[in-house]
MITI-838037 format. One record per residue (C-alpha): residue in three letters; y, z, x. Coordinates in steps of 0.5 Angstrom, whole numbers. Example, Ala and Ser with C-alpha at 12.3 -4.5 7.8 and 13.67 -1.06 7.14 Angstrom:
% MITI-838037
{code->ALA | py->-9 | pz->16 | px->25};
{code->SER | py->-2 | pz->14 | px->27};
% end
This chain:
% MITI-838037
{code->GLN | py->432 | pz->164 | px->397};
{code->VAL | py->429 | pz->159 | px->401};
{code->ARG | py->426 | pz->152 | px->397};
{code->LEU | py->423 | pz->146 | px->401};
{code->ALA | py->421 | pz->140 | px->397};
{code->GLU | py->417 | pz->134 | px->400};
{code->SER | py->416 | pz->128 | px->398};
{code->GLY | py->414 | pz->121 | px->399};
{code->GLY | py->406 | pz->121 | px->400};
{code->GLY | py->403 | pz->116 | px->397};
{code->SER | py->397 | pz->111 | px->398};
{code->VAL | py->397 | pz->106 | px->404};
{code->GLN | py->392 | pz->102 | px->408};
{code->ALA | py->389 | pz->103 | px->414};
{code->GLY | py->395 | pz->100 | px->419};
{code->GLY | py->401 | pz->102 | px->415};
{code->SER | py->407 | pz->107 | px->414};
{code->LEU | py->409 | pz->112 | px->410};
{code->ARG | py->415 | pz->117 | px->411};
{code->LEU | py->416 | pz->124 | px->408};
{code->SER | py->421 | pz->127 | px->406};
{code->CYS | py->422 | pz->134 | px->406};
{code->GLU | py->429 | pz->137 | px->402};
{code->ALA | py->431 | pz->145 | px->403};
{code->SER | py->435 | pz->149 | px->399};
{code->GLY | py->438 | pz->156 | px->401};
{code->SER | py->437 | pz->155 | px->408};
{code->PRO | py->440 | pz->149 | px->413};
{code->VAL | py->436 | pz->145 | px->416};
{code->LYS | py->439 | pz->144 | px->423};
{code->ASP | py->438 | pz->153 | px->424};
{code->TYR | py->432 | pz->153 | px->423};
{code->CYS | py->425 | pz->150 | px->426};
{code->MET | py->422 | pz->145 | px->421};
{code->GLY | py->414 | pz->144 | px->422};
{code->TRP | py->410 | pz->139 | px->419};
{code->PHE | py->402 | pz->141 | px->418};
{code->ARG | py->397 | pz->137 | px->414};
{code->GLN | py->391 | pz->140 | px->410};
{code->THR | py->384 | pz->136 | px->410};
{code->PRO | py->379 | pz->138 | px->405};
{code->GLY | py->375 | pz->144 | px->407};
{code->LYS | py->380 | pz->146 | px->412};
{code->GLU | py->385 | pz->150 | px->412};
{code->ARG | py->393 | pz->148 | px->411};
{code->GLY | py->394 | pz->149 | px->419};
{code->GLU | py->392 | pz->143 | px->422};
{code->ARG | py->399 | pz->142 | px->427};
{code->VAL | py->403 | pz->135 | px->426};
{code->GLY | py->409 | pz->136 | px->429};
{code->PHE | py->416 | pz->140 | px->429};
{code->ILE | py->423 | pz->139 | px->430};
{code->ASP | py->427 | pz->146 | px->433};
{code->SER | py->434 | pz->148 | px->432};
{code->ASP | py->437 | pz->144 | px->438};
{code->GLY | py->434 | pz->138 | px->435};
{code->SER | py->428 | pz->137 | px->440};
{code->ALA | py->421 | pz->135 | px->436};
{code->LYS | py->413 | pz->135 | px->439};
{code->TYR | py->408 | pz->132 | px->437};
{code->ALA | py->400 | pz->133 | px->435};
{code->GLU | py->396 | pz->130 | px->440};
{code->ASN | py->393 | pz->126 | px->435};
{code->VAL | py->400 | pz->123 | px->431};
{code->LYS | py->404 | pz->121 | px->439};
{code->GLY | py->407 | pz->115 | px->439};
{code->ARG | py->405 | pz->114 | px->431};
{code->PHE | py->408 | pz->120 | px->426};
{code->THR | py->416 | pz->120 | px->428};
{code->ILE | py->420 | pz->127 | px->425};
{code->SER | py->427 | pz->128 | px->424};
{code->GLN | py->433 | pz->130 | px->421};
{code->ASP | py->438 | pz->129 | px->415};
{code->ASN | py->443 | pz->133 | px->415};
{code->ALA | py->447 | pz->129 | px->410};
{code->LYS | py->441 | pz->131 | px->405};
{code->ASN | py->440 | pz->137 | px->408};
{code->ALA | py->433 | pz->135 | px->410};
{code->VAL | py->427 | pz->133 | px->414};
{code->ASN | py->423 | pz->126 | px->415};
{code->LEU | py->417 | pz->125 | px->418};
{code->GLN | py->416 | pz->118 | px->418};
{code->MET | py->408 | pz->115 | px->420};
{code->ASN | py->406 | pz->108 | px->422};
{code->ASN | py->399 | pz->105 | px->424};
{code->LEU | py->396 | pz->110 | px->419};
{code->GLU | py->388 | pz->112 | px->420};
{code->PRO | py->383 | pz->115 | px->414};
{code->GLU | py->384 | pz->120 | px->418};
{code->ASP | py->391 | pz->122 | px->416};
{code->THR | py->388 | pz->122 | px->409};
{code->ALA | py->391 | pz->130 | px->408};
{code->VAL | py->395 | pz->133 | px->404};
{code->TYR | py->401 | pz->134 | px->407};
{code->TYR | py->407 | pz->141 | px->408};
{code->CYS | py->413 | pz->142 | px->411};
{code->ALA | py->415 | pz->149 | px->413};
{code->SER | py->421 | pz->152 | px->416};
{code->THR | py->422 | pz->158 | px->419};
{code->PRO | py->429 | pz->161 | px->422};
{code->ASP | py->426 | pz->164 | px->428};
{code->VAL | py->421 | pz->163 | px->433};
{code->ASN | py->417 | pz->165 | px->439};
{code->PHE | py->416 | pz->160 | px->444};
{code->GLY | py->409 | pz->158 | px->444};
{code->GLN | py->409 | pz->159 | px->436};
{code->HIS | py->412 | pz->152 | px->434};
{code->PHE | py->405 | pz->150 | px->433};
{code->ASP | py->403 | pz->156 | px->429};
{code->PRO | py->403 | pz->156 | px->421};
{code->ARG | py->404 | pz->163 | px->421};
{code->ALA | py->410 | pz->163 | px->425};
{code->TYR | py->413 | pz->160 | px->419};
{code->LYS | py->416 | pz->163 | px->414};
{code->TYR | py->416 | pz->158 | px->408};
{code->TRP | py->413 | pz->153 | px->406};
{code->GLY | py->413 | pz->146 | px->401};
{code->GLN | py->408 | pz->145 | px->395};
{code->GLY | py->406 | pz->139 | px->399};
{code->THR | py->404 | pz->131 | px->398};
{code->GLN | py->398 | pz->127 | px->398};
{code->VAL | py->397 | pz->122 | px->403};
{code->THR | py->391 | pz->118 | px->403};
{code->VAL | py->389 | pz->112 | px->407};
{code->SER | py->384 | pz->107 | px->406};
{code->SER | py->380 | pz->102 | px->410};
% end
């Protein structure tokens, strides 16, 4: 059974940094597409953040590009989301998700992901 567990959320002032981690059990992260999504109050849990594919390539949503970095930690079977220069608009619950297969062009589609973590809260104050 595949399980994902996020950690590392918290509160930070604008301009600060946080590092989220998503540890997986039951599936090797290096063989899965691992995505990060977020949810703000009143919205769906589907706002794209970025993903890292099984070939190690990562892509990001435009509003986080240059500030966020996704990386794999194969020793811990985890995926990390390094968030720098945080903005109040980044306040959300952050979820990691995984799927063994994803069709071309669907990496940013939350419906393409089979497994989800429970989320971790990130709060950025101005």
